[in-house]
C-alpha positions as CSV (number, residue, x, y, z in Angstrom):
1,X,13.4,15.8,9.9
2,X,10.6,18.3,9.8
3,X,11.0,18.7,6.0
4,X,10.9,15.0,5.3
5,X,7.8,14.7,7.6
6,X,5.9,17.2,5.6
7,X,7.2,16.0,2.2
8,X,6.0,12.5,2.9
9,X,2.8,13.6,4.4
10,X,1.9,15.5,1.2
11,X,3.0,12.7,-1.0
12,X,0.8,10.2,0.9
13,X,-2.0,12.8,0.7
14,X,-1.7,12.7,-3.0
15,X,-1.6,8.9,-3.2
16,X,-4.4,8.1,-0.8
17,X,-6.5,11.0,-2.0
18,X,-6.4,9.7,-5.6
19,X,-6.9,6.1,-4.4
20,X,-10.0,7.0,-2.3
21,X,-11.9,8.1,-5.5
22,X,-10.2,6.0,-8.2
23,X,-12.6,3.0,-8.3
24,X,-15.7,5.2,-7.7
25,X,-14.7,7.3,-10.6
26,X,-14.2,4.3,-12.9
27,X,-17.6,2.8,-12.2
28,X,-19.6,6.0,-12.3
29,X,-21.6,6.2,-15.5
30,X,-20.1,8.4,-18.3
31,X,-23.1,10.7,-18.2
32,X,-22.2,11.5,-14.6
33,X,-18.6,12.3,-15.4
34,X,-17.1,8.8,-14.8
35,X,-15.7,6.2,-17.1
36,X,-18.6,3.8,-17.0
37,X,-16.5,0.7,-16.2
38,X,-18.1,-2.5,-14.8
39,X,-16.9,-3.5,-11.4
40,X,-14.8,-6.3,-12.9
41,X,-13.1,-3.9,-15.4
42,X,-12.4,-1.4,-12.6
43,X,-11.0,-4.2,-10.4
44,X,-8.5,-5.2,-13.0
45,X,-7.3,-1.6,-13.4
46,X,-7.2,-1.1,-9.6
47,X,-5.2,-4.3,-9.0
48,X,-2.7,-3.7,-11.8
49,X,-2.2,-0.1,-10.8
50,X,-1.7,-0.7,-7.1
51,X,0.6,-3.7,-7.9
52,X,2.7,-1.5,-10.1
53,X,3.1,1.2,-7.3
54,X,4.8,-1.3,-5.0
55,X,6.6,-3.4,-7.6
56,X,8.3,-0.4,-9.2
57,X,9.8,0.4,-5.8
58,X,12.3,-2.4,-6.4
59,X,14.0,-1.0,-9.6
60,X,13.2,2.6,-8.3
61,X,15.2,2.0,-5.1
62,X,18.0,0.3,-7.0
63,X,18.3,3.2,-9.5
64,X,18.3,5.7,-6.6
65,X,21.1,3.7,-4.8
66,X,23.3,3.2,-7.8
67,X,22.7,6.2,-10.1
68,X,20.6,9.1,-8.8
69,X,21.0,9.2,-5.1
70,X,18.0,9.5,-2.8
71,X,17.7,13.3,-2.9
72,X,17.5,13.5,-6.7
73,X,15.2,10.4,-6.8
74,X,12.8,12.0,-4.4
75,X,12.8,15.2,-6.6
76,X,12.4,13.4,-9.9
77,X,9.8,11.0,-8.5
78,X,7.8,13.8,-6.9
79,X,7.7,15.7,-10.2
80,X,6.5,12.6,-12.1
81,X,3.8,11.9,-9.4
82,X,2.5,15.5,-9.6
83,X,2.4,15.3,-13.4
84,X,0.4,12.1,-13.2
85,X,-2.2,13.6,-10.9
86,X,-2.6,16.7,-13.0
87,X,-2.9,14.5,-16.1
88,X,-5.8,12.7,-14.3
89,X,-7.4,16.1,-13.9
90,X,-8.3,16.0,-17.6
91,X,-11.1,13.8,-18.7
92,X,-10.4,11.1,-21.2
93,X,-9.4,7.4,-21.3
94,X,-5.9,8.2,-22.6
95,X,-5.2,10.8,-19.9
96,X,-6.5,8.4,-17.3
97,X,-4.1,5.6,-18.2
98,X,-1.2,8.0,-18.7
99,X,-1.8,9.6,-15.4
100,X,-1.9,6.2,-13.5
101,X,1.3,5.1,-15.2
102,X,3.1,8.4,-14.2
103,X,2.0,8.1,-10.6
104,X,3.2,4.5,-10.4
105,X,6.6,5.4,-12.0
106,X,7.1,8.4,-9.8
107,X,6.1,6.5,-6.6
108,X,8.6,3.8,-7.5
109,X,11.4,6.4,-7.2
110,X,10.0,8.4,-4.4
111,X,8.8,5.8,-1.8
112,X,12.0,3.9,-1.1
113,X,14.2,7.0,-1.5
114,X,12.5,9.2,1.1
115,X,12.8,6.5,3.7
116,X,16.5,6.2,2.9
117,X,16.9,9.9,3.5
118,X,15.3,9.6,6.9
119,X,17.9,6.9,7.7
120,X,20.7,9.1,6.4
121,X,20.0,11.7,9.1
122,X,21.0,9.3,11.9
123,X,24.0,7.1,12.5
124,X,23.2,3.4,12.7
125,X,23.7,3.5,16.5
126,X,22.0,6.8,17.1
127,X,19.3,6.3,19.8
128,X,17.1,8.9,18.1
129,X,16.8,6.7,14.9
130,X,13.7,4.7,15.9
131,X,12.0,7.9,17.2
132,X,12.8,9.6,13.9
133,X,11.1,6.8,11.9
134,X,8.1,6.9,14.3
135,X,7.6,10.6,13.6
136,X,8.0,9.9,9.8
137,X,5.4,7.2,10.0
138,X,3.0,9.6,11.7
139,X,3.4,11.9,8.8
140,X,2.3,9.2,6.4
141,X,-0.9,8.6,8.4
142,X,-1.7,12.2,8.8
143,X,-1.5,12.6,5.1
144,X,-3.5,9.5,4.5
145,X,-6.2,10.7,7.0
146,X,-6.7,14.1,5.5
147,X,-6.6,13.0,1.8
148,X,-10.0,11.2,1.5
149,X,-11.7,14.0,3.4
150,X,-10.5,16.6,0.8
151,X,-10.6,14.6,-2.4
152,X,-13.8,12.9,-1.4
153,X,-15.6,16.2,-0.8
154,X,-14.3,17.6,-4.1
155,X,-15.3,14.5,-6.1
156,X,-18.6,13.5,-4.3
157,X,-19.7,16.4,-2.1
158,X,-23.2,17.6,-3.0
159,X,-22.4,21.1,-1.9
160,X,-19.3,21.3,-4.2
161,X,-21.2,19.8,-7.1
162,X,-23.9,22.4,-6.7
163,X,-21.3,25.1,-6.5
164,X,-19.8,23.9,-9.8
165,X,-23.2,23.9,-11.5
166,X,-23.9,27.4,-10.2
167,X,-20.6,28.6,-11.7
168,X,-21.5,27.1,-15.1
169,X,-19.3,24.0,-14.9
170,X,-20.5,20.4,-15.4
171,X,-21.1,18.9,-12.0
172,X,-19.7,15.6,-13.3
173,X,-16.3,17.2,-13.6
174,X,-16.0,17.2,-9.8
175,X,-14.0,14.0,-10.0
176,X,-11.2,15.8,-11.8
177,X,-11.0,18.5,-9.1
178,X,-10.4,15.7,-6.7
179,X,-7.5,14.4,-8.8
180,X,-6.1,17.9,-9.2
181,X,-6.2,18.3,-5.4
182,X,-4.0,15.2,-5.1
183,X,-1.6,16.8,-7.6
184,X,-1.5,20.1,-5.6
185,X,-0.7,18.1,-2.5
186,X,2.3,16.5,-4.2
187,X,3.4,19.9,-5.5
188,X,3.3,21.3,-1.9
189,X,5.4,18.4,-0.7
190,X,7.9,19.1,-3.4
191,X,8.1,22.8,-2.6
192,X,8.8,22.0,1.0
193,X,11.5,19.5,0.0
194,X,13.3,21.6,-2.5
195,X,14.2,24.2,0.1
196,X,16.4,21.7,1.9
197,X,17.9,19.6,-0.9
198,X,21.4,20.8,-0.1
199,X,21.1,19.7,3.4
200,X,19.9,16.2,2.4
201,X,22.6,15.8,-0.3
202,X,25.2,16.5,2.4
203,X,23.6,14.1,4.9
204,X,23.4,11.4,2.2
205,X,27.0,11.8,1.2
206,X,28.1,11.7,4.8
207,X,26.0,8.5,5.3
208,X,27.7,6.8,2.3
209,X,31.1,7.7,3.6
210,X,30.3,6.3,7.0
211,X,29.1,3.1,5.5
212,X,32.2,2.8,3.2
213,X,30.0,3.1,0.1
214,X,31.8,4.6,-2.9
215,X,28.6,5.3,-4.9
216,X,30.1,8.4,-6.5
217,X,32.7,6.2,-8.3
218,X,32.3,5.9,-12.1
219,X,29.8,3.3,-13.1
220,X,31.2,0.2,-14.8
221,X,29.7,-2.5,-17.0
222,X,28.5,-4.4,-14.0
223,X,26.4,-1.5,-12.8
224,X,24.7,-1.2,-16.2
225,X,24.2,-5.0,-16.3
226,X,22.6,-5.1,-12.8
227,X,20.4,-2.2,-13.6
228,X,19.1,-3.6,-16.9
229,X,18.6,-7.0,-15.2
230,X,16.5,-5.6,-12.4
231,X,14.4,-3.3,-14.7
232,X,13.8,-6.0,-17.3
233,X,13.1,-8.7,-14.6
234,X,10.6,-6.4,-12.9
235,X,9.0,-5.6,-16.2
236,X,8.6,-9.2,-17.2
237,X,7.1,-10.1,-13.8
238,X,4.6,-7.3,-14.0
239,X,3.7,-8.2,-17.6
240,X,3.1,-11.8,-16.6
241,X,0.7,-10.6,-13.9
242,X,-1.1,-8.3,-16.3
243,X,-1.4,-11.0,-19.0
244,X,-2.8,-13.3,-16.3
245,X,-6.0,-11.3,-16.5
246,X,-6.6,-12.4,-20.1
247,X,-8.9,-15.3,-20.7
248,X,-7.0,-18.6,-20.6
249,X,-3.9,-17.1,-19.0
250,X,-4.8,-17.3,-15.3
251,X,-2.3,-20.1,-15.0
252,X,0.5,-17.5,-15.2
253,X,-0.7,-15.9,-11.9
254,X,-0.9,-19.3,-10.3
255,X,2.6,-20.2,-11.4
256,X,4.1,-17.0,-10.1
257,X,2.3,-17.1,-6.8
258,X,3.2,-20.8,-6.3
259,X,6.9,-20.3,-6.7
260,X,7.5,-19.1,-3.1
261,X,6.1,-22.4,-1.8
262,X,8.7,-24.4,-3.7
263,X,11.4,-22.0,-2.6
264,X,10.3,-22.4,1.0
265,X,10.8,-26.2,0.8
266,X,14.2,-25.7,-0.9
267,X,15.6,-23.3,1.6
268,X,14.2,-25.0,4.6
269,X,16.2,-28.1,3.8
270,X,19.5,-26.3,3.5
271,X,22.1,-26.8,6.2
272,X,23.2,-23.1,6.5
273,X,21.3,-20.9,9.0
274,X,21.1,-17.9,6.6
275,X,19.5,-20.1,3.9
276,X,16.9,-21.5,6.4
277,X,16.1,-17.9,7.4
278,X,15.2,-17.2,3.8
279,X,12.6,-19.9,4.1
280,X,11.1,-18.0,7.1
281,X,11.3,-14.7,5.1
282,X,9.3,-16.4,2.3
283,X,6.7,-17.6,4.8
284,X,6.2,-14.0,6.0
285,X,6.1,-12.9,2.4
286,X,3.2,-15.2,1.7
287,X,1.4,-14.2,4.9
288,X,1.8,-10.5,4.0
289,X,0.6,-11.1,0.4
290,X,-2.6,-12.8,1.8
291,X,-3.1,-9.9,4.3
292,X,-2.8,-7.2,1.7
293,X,-5.1,-9.1,-0.8
294,X,-7.9,-8.5,1.7
295,X,-6.8,-5.3,3.4
296,X,-6.3,-3.4,0.1
297,X,-9.9,-4.0,-1.0
298,X,-10.6,-0.9,1.1
299,X,-10.3,1.0,-2.2
300,X,-12.4,-1.5,-4.2
301,X,-15.1,-3.8,-2.7
302,X,-15.3,-1.9,0.6
303,X,-15.4,1.5,-1.2
304,X,-18.3,0.2,-3.4
305,X,-20.1,-1.2,-0.4
306,X,-19.7,2.2,1.3
307,X,-21.0,4.0,-1.8
308,X,-23.9,1.8,-2.8
309,X,-25.1,0.0,0.3
310,X,-24.3,2.2,3.3
311,X,-26.4,5.1,4.7
312,X,-23.8,7.8,4.6
313,X,-25.4,10.2,7.0
314,X,-24.7,11.5,10.5
315,X,-27.5,13.4,12.3
316,X,-29.3,13.8,9.0
317,X,-26.4,15.3,7.2
318,X,-24.9,13.3,4.3
319,X,-21.2,12.9,3.7
320,X,-19.1,11.4,0.8
321,X,-18.5,7.7,0.9
322,X,-14.8,8.2,0.2
323,X,-14.5,9.6,3.8
324,X,-14.5,6.1,5.2
325,X,-11.0,5.5,3.9
326,X,-9.7,8.1,6.5
327,X,-10.7,5.7,9.3
328,X,-7.8,3.4,8.9
329,X,-5.2,6.2,9.3
330,X,-7.2,7.7,12.2
331,X,-7.1,4.4,14.0
332,X,-3.4,4.0,13.3
333,X,-2.7,7.4,14.8
334,X,-4.8,6.5,17.9
335,X,-3.6,2.9,18.3
336,X,0.1,2.9,17.3
337,X,1.3,4.5,20.6
338,X,-0.7,1.9,22.5
339,X,0.9,-1.0,20.6
340,X,4.3,0.5,21.1
341,X,3.7,0.8,24.8
342,X,2.3,-2.7,25.0
343,X,5.4,-4.3,23.3
344,X,7.7,-2.3,25.6
345,X,5.8,-3.4,28.7
346,X,5.8,-7.0,27.6
347,X,9.5,-7.0,26.7
348,X,10.9,-10.5,26.2
349,X,7.5,-12.1,26.9
350,X,5.8,-10.6,23.9
351,X,4.6,-12.9,21.2
352,X,7.1,-14.0,18.5
353,X,6.9,-12.6,15.0
354,X,5.0,-15.6,13.5
355,X,2.4,-15.4,16.3
356,X,2.0,-11.6,15.7
357,X,1.5,-12.3,12.0
358,X,-1.1,-15.0,12.7
359,X,-3.0,-12.6,15.1
360,X,-2.9,-9.9,12.4
361,X,-4.4,-12.3,9.9
362,X,-7.0,-13.3,12.5
363,X,-8.1,-9.7,13.1
364,X,-8.3,-9.2,9.3
365,X,-10.5,-12.3,8.9
366,X,-12.8,-11.1,11.7
367,X,-13.2,-7.8,9.8
368,X,-14.6,-9.5,6.8
369,X,-16.6,-11.9,9.0
370,X,-18.3,-8.8,10.5
371,X,-19.4,-7.8,7.0
372,X,-21.4,-11.1,6.5
373,X,-24.4,-10.0,8.6
374,X,-23.9,-6.4,7.2
375,X,-24.3,-7.8,3.7
376,X,-27.4,-9.7,4.6
377,X,-29.0,-6.6,6.1
378,X,-28.6,-4.8,2.8
379,X,-31.6,-6.8,1.5
380,X,-33.8,-4.5,3.6
381,X,-32.0,-1.3,2.6
382,X,-28.8,0.6,3.3
383,X,-27.0,-0.2,6.5
384,X,-25.4,1.8,9.3
385,X,-22.0,3.4,8.9
386,X,-21.0,1.7,12.2
387,X,-20.5,-1.6,10.3
388,X,-17.6,0.0,8.3
389,X,-16.2,1.7,11.4
390,X,-16.0,-1.8,13.0
391,X,-14.4,-3.2,9.9
392,X,-11.7,-0.5,9.8
393,X,-11.0,-0.8,13.5
394,X,-10.4,-4.6,13.2
395,X,-8.3,-4.2,10.1
396,X,-6.1,-1.5,11.7
397,X,-5.4,-3.7,14.7
398,X,-4.4,-6.5,12.2
399,X,-2.2,-4.0,10.3
400,X,-0.4,-2.9,13.5
401,X,0.3,-6.5,14.4
402,X,1.7,-7.4,10.9
403,X,3.0,-4.4,9.0
404,X,5.6,-2.8,11.3
405,X,6.5,-6.2,12.8
406,X,7.1,-7.6,9.3
407,X,9.4,-4.7,8.3
408,X,11.4,-5.1,11.5
409,X,11.6,-8.9,11.1
410,X,12.8,-8.7,7.5
411,X,15.7,-6.5,8.5
412,X,16.6,-9.0,11.3
413,X,16.4,-12.1,9.1
414,X,18.2,-10.6,6.0
415,X,21.6,-12.1,5.2
416,X,24.6,-9.9,5.5
417,X,24.8,-7.5,2.5
418,X,21.3,-8.5,1.3
419,X,19.0,-6.2,3.4
420,X,18.0,-4.3,0.3
421,X,17.1,-7.4,-1.6
422,X,15.0,-8.7,1.4
423,X,13.1,-5.4,1.6
424,X,12.5,-5.7,-2.1
425,X,10.9,-9.0,-1.4
426,X,8.7,-7.4,1.2
427,X,7.6,-4.7,-1.3
428,X,6.9,-7.5,-3.8
429,X,4.6,-9.2,-1.3
430,X,2.6,-5.9,-1.1
431,X,2.6,-5.8,-4.9
432,X,1.2,-9.3,-5.3
433,X,-1.3,-8.7,-2.5
434,X,-2.6,-5.6,-4.2
435,X,-2.9,-7.5,-7.5
436,X,-4.9,-10.3,-5.7
437,X,-7.1,-7.6,-4.1
438,X,-8.2,-6.7,-7.7
439,X,-8.7,-10.3,-8.6
440,X,-10.8,-11.0,-5.5
441,X,-12.7,-7.7,-5.6
442,X,-13.8,-8.3,-9.2
443,X,-16.4,-10.7,-7.8
444,X,-18.1,-7.9,-5.8
445,X,-21.7,-7.2,-6.7
446,X,-24.3,-5.1,-4.8
447,X,-27.6,-6.4,-6.0
448,X,-27.8,-9.8,-4.3
449,X,-27.5,-9.7,-0.4
450,X,-27.0,-13.5,-0.2
451,X,-24.2,-13.6,-2.8
452,X,-22.6,-10.6,-1.2
453,X,-22.5,-12.2,2.2
454,X,-21.0,-15.3,0.6
455,X,-18.3,-13.0,-1.0
456,X,-17.3,-11.7,2.4
457,X,-17.5,-15.2,4.1
458,X,-15.3,-16.9,1.6
459,X,-12.5,-14.3,2.0
460,X,-12.9,-14.4,5.8
461,X,-12.5,-18.1,5.8
462,X,-9.5,-17.9,3.4
463,X,-7.6,-15.5,5.7
464,X,-8.7,-17.4,8.8
465,X,-7.3,-20.7,7.5
466,X,-4.1,-18.9,6.6
467,X,-3.8,-17.6,10.2
468,X,-4.4,-21.1,11.6
469,X,-1.8,-22.6,9.3
470,X,0.7,-20.0,10.3
471,X,0.0,-20.5,14.0
472,X,0.5,-24.3,13.6
473,X,3.8,-23.7,11.7
474,X,5.1,-21.3,14.4
475,X,7.5,-23.8,16.1
476,X,9.0,-24.7,12.7
477,X,9.3,-21.1,11.5
478,X,11.0,-20.2,14.8
479,X,13.5,-23.0,14.1
480,X,14.1,-21.6,10.6
481,X,14.6,-18.1,12.0
482,X,17.7,-19.4,13.9
483,X,17.3,-17.5,17.2
484,X,15.8,-14.3,15.7
485,X,12.6,-13.2,17.4
């Protein structure tokens, strides 16, 4: 377990370290070492990249299950991720896009497979299983906490830039040291993991035997057909979302995102309990998609607000704006034990899953509502860092009400022999949410305080209305869930 803890910690270090500086690098003028993108251009790239990271987990997880095995998928995925980060360390448009593509492909293999390995260490009825996943989740957040502090300093730190200049390097190249640090983090994670691959392969094989899975049997035409169908289907869906950014093709995005509404109506009217539960799953899918569309602007509109409109100083000492992205993980580490204790204490009287989802959306809406007066204050100059501290606190409370609850609820509602498919749907909700984060964040601008306050208000209202609708639908959703809390 210790090996998986550190391997995942360093993989998340690499992902969140790169994400912390990605948009800032894109919008930085070329003469300062960036790519000189407009906010709208950077938002499109950010949305498509983060969408791909989650969407590729669907074929990545399937390929790991049917062909590679989780251990080899983690190794191959980790190598591809590291290559992607090191490619980003070289300046150039081509290396930038190649690097992003490699990180997305590698994460698609790595992310679902390392979670599967954690599960393989415990029998399904092992009482240590939940504790093991809790420790694993803590590794994720420690990596995500440390990453922006390191890469943010390397990319933006005035002291580091001065040191580069003194050593004869271009200070603008500091961004690429940040990307390289993310690659080094992934390499460290791989080095830790490689030492125990034999142990994990044995645990994985034992887990398959215990579940009656004959994954080592020769692959037939059906296996090839299913693999091709999933890979092609995911590629077509991703292509439709990318093309939806083109002028005149926004209707593609509307069509794809409206499909779950029609499916909810269809499954809700079916007589079988399992089919009605799919309607509930799709409601949670839409709620999660809306949540992540606002939450994932941490790397986009909130990152730009922090960089351009916030006084990034404490006691007269400046700090990189990327450091704010460490707050979410810090609050998760501090608050997660409190939430776990609260649910245990409340027992059967705790709120149902739909109510927890609605509360999560409500806290998220309040975080953007908090930014409305903060935006107005920017007319008089840069604002206090405490506004962003408040935003991240509220968003983290919302995350803890929705994210772990959603994952647990998906596994409870999933039909027999379809848990993997349902978890794929959950990943897809994150993918679409990240895509929408790019679409919504493209409207961010930092020169008009009134327009900026309207930007935050519109999104707060959007999420707030979604929370109220979900709350109003709770009795109906509970009926569709067929006794599952």
